[in-house]
C-alpha positions in Angstrom: 0.0 0.0 0.0 1.3 3.4 -1.0 2.0 6.0 1.7 1.6 9.8 2.0 -1.9 9.6 0.4 -4.1 12.6 0.1 -7.9 12.2 0.3 -10.2 14.5 -1.6 -13.5 14.8 0.2 -14.4 14.8 3.9 -17.6 12.8 4.3 -18.9 9.5 5.6 -17.4 7.8 2.6 -14.0 9.2 3.5 -14.2 7.8 7.0 -14.4 4.3 5.5 -11.4 5.0 3.3 -9.4 6.4 6.2 -10.1 3.2 8.1 -9.0 1.1 5.1 -5.7 3.0 4.9 -5.2 2.7 8.6 -5.7 -1.1 8.3 -2.9 -1.1 5.7 -0.6 1.1 7.8 -0.7 3.8 5.1 0.2 7.3 5.9 -2.5 9.9 5.1 -0.9 13.2 4.1 -4.1 15.3 4.3 -7.9 15.4 3.8 -9.1 18.2 1.6 -12.6 19.4 0.7 -14.1 22.1 -1.6 -16.5 23.2 1.2 -15.4 21.7 4.5 -18.2 21.2 7.0 -15.8 20.1 9.7 -12.3 20.9 10.8 -11.4 17.3 11.5 -12.4 13.8 10.5 -11.4 10.8 12.5 -8.7 13.0 14.1 -7.3 14.2 10.8 -7.4 17.9 10.0 -9.5 19.0 7.0 -8.2 21.7 4.7 -9.7 23.6 1.8 -8.8 22.6 -1.7 -7.8 26.1 -2.5 -5.0 25.8 0.1 -3.4 22.8 -1.7 -0.7 22.8 -4.2 -1.7 19.7 -6.2 1.7 19.6 -8.0 3.2 18.5 -4.7 0.6 15.7 -4.0 2.2 12.3 -4.2 -0.8 10.0 -4.3 -4.5 10.7 -4.0 -7.9 9.0 -3.7 -11.2 10.9 -4.4 -13.1 10.0 -1.2 -16.5 11.1 -2.4 -19.4 8.7 -3.0 -21.1 10.7 -5.8 -20.1 9.3 -9.1 -20.5 12.5 -11.1 -18.4 14.4 -8.6 -15.6 11.8 -8.7 -15.6 12.1 -12.5 -15.4 15.9 -12.4 -12.6 16.0 -9.9 -10.6 13.4 -11.7 -10.7 15.4 -14.9 -9.8 18.7 -13.1 -7.1 17.4 -10.8 -4.3 15.5 -12.6 -2.3 13.6 -10.0 -1.2 10.0 -9.3 -4.4 8.2 -8.2 -4.0 5.1 -6.2 -6.3 2.3 -4.9 -7.4 1.6 -1.3 -8.1 -2.1 -0.7 -9.3 -3.4 2.6 -7.1 -6.4 3.8 -10.2 -8.6 4.1 -11.2 -8.1 0.5 -10.6 -11.1 -1.8 -9.3 -10.2 -5.2 -8.2 -12.7 -7.7 -4.7 -12.3 -9.2 -6.4 -12.5 -12.6 -8.4 -9.2 -12.0 -7.5 -6.1 -14.0 -7.8 -3.1 -11.6 -7.5 0.5 -12.6 -6.6 3.5 -10.5 -8.4 5.5 -7.8 -10.6 2.6 -6.8 -11.8 1.7 -3.3 -12.4 -1.9 -2.4 -14.1 -2.2 0.9 -14.2 -4.9 3.6 -15.4 -8.3 2.6 -15.7 -7.5 -1.1 -15.0 -10.4 -3.5 -13.7 -9.9 -7.1 -13.2 -13.1 -9.0 -11.0 -14.0 -12.0 -10.9 -12.0 -15.2 -13.1 -9.2 -13.9 -12.1 -5.8 -15.1 -12.5 -2.8 -12.8 -12.0 0.7 -14.3 -10.9 3.8 -12.6 -12.4 5.6 -9.6 -14.9 2.8 -8.8 -16.3 1.9 -5.4 -16.8 -1.8 -4.6 -18.5 -1.5 -1.3 -18.7 -3.7 1.8 -19.5 -7.3 1.1 -20.1 -6.8 -2.6 -19.5 -9.7 -5.0 -18.2 -9.1 -8.5 -18.0 -12.5 -10.3 -15.8 -13.8 -13.0 -15.5 -11.9 -16.3 -17.5 -8.9 -15.2 -16.5 -5.6 -16.7 -17.0 -2.5 -14.5 -16.5 0.8 -16.3 -15.1 4.0 -14.7 -16.9 5.9 -11.8 -19.2 3.0 -11.0 -20.5 2.4 -7.4 -21.3 -1.2 -6.5 -23.1 -0.8 -3.1 -22.9 -3.0 0.0 -24.0 -6.6 -0.5 -24.6 -6.3 -4.2 -24.0 -9.5 -6.2 -23.0 -9.4 -9.8 -23.1 -12.9 -11.5 -20.5 -13.8 -14.1 -20.1 -11.8 -17.4 -22.0 -8.8 -16.3 -21.1 -5.4 -17.9 -21.7 -2.2 -16.0 -21.4 1.1 -17.9 -19.7 4.3 -16.8 -21.1 6.2 -13.8 -23.7 3.6 -12.9 -24.9 3.2 -9.2 -26.1 -0.2 -8.2 -28.0 0.1 -4.9 -27.5 -1.8 -1.7 -28.4 -5.5 -1.9 -29.2 -5.5 -5.6 -28.7 -8.7 -7.6 -27.8 -9.0 -11.3 -28.0 -12.4 -13.1 -25.2 -13.6 -15.4 -24.6 -12.1 -18.8 -26.5 -8.8 -18.3 -25.4 -5.5 -19.7 -26.2 -2.4 -17.7 -25.7 0.9 -19.5 -24.0 4.1 -18.4 -25.2 6.4 -15.7 -27.9 4.0 -14.7 -29.4 3.9 -11.2 -30.4 0.5 -9.8 -32.5 0.7 -6.7 -31.8 -1.0 -3.4 -32.7 -4.7 -3.5 -33.6 -4.7 -7.2 -33.2 -8.0 -9.2 -32.0 -7.4 -12.7 -32.8 -10.2 -15.2 -32.6 -8.3 -18.5 -30.4 -5.6 -20.0 -30.7 -2.0 -18.8 -30.3 0.9 -21.2 -28.3 4.1 -20.6 -29.6 6.5 -17.9 -32.4 4.2 -16.8 -33.7 4.1 -13.2 -34.6 0.6 -12.3 -36.4 -0.7 -9.1 -38.1 -3.8 -7.9 -38.0 -7.6 -8.4 -37.9 -8.2 -11.2 -36.4 -4.8 -12.1 -38.5 -2.4 -14.0 -37.6 1.0 -15.5 -39.5 3.8 -13.8 -37.8 6.8 -15.5 -34.7 8.0 -17.2 -32.0 10.3 -15.7 -31.0 13.3 -17.7 -27.5 13.2 -19.2 -26.2 15.8 -16.8 -27.6 14.3 -13.6 
């Protein structure tokens, strides 16, 4: 695990990342935020992003749960992004893992899965073999993705959702908590229920 890591974002999500880094004995250089609502988080000082010289940042993780915000910051702030992986996560040696990802406690990622950049694989989530997860995706706690599932950029899969094998989920989709996905989902759709049904479509800029 890299050391001297800067976190961008002071929120509940960042608390979990701080804990992951502590479990790996990584050094946290600072926690920064655009609009800090607190001076400290888990004992670490929070500083404004305007007070940071990003050219001197060694490694960084965007510690913000909102997929769109992670996308925006990653395009604006060009630094060396690194991963945070909880020691209890199980990740096959045959997984392809991008940068800026957070893999939380108890997550399982099986062989030949591909994880893009700036993704969140949350607590206890299962990503089975040959899944392809694009950039800025959030796979929430206790989600299960069966084999050969494709998830498009920016999609949020809600807590406890299940996706059967071979399904393709488009970009910037929202899958509701506990939904069961048994057929492909188009871009920008909002899907809820068991079996999952489209209830509306997000706008491109949401």
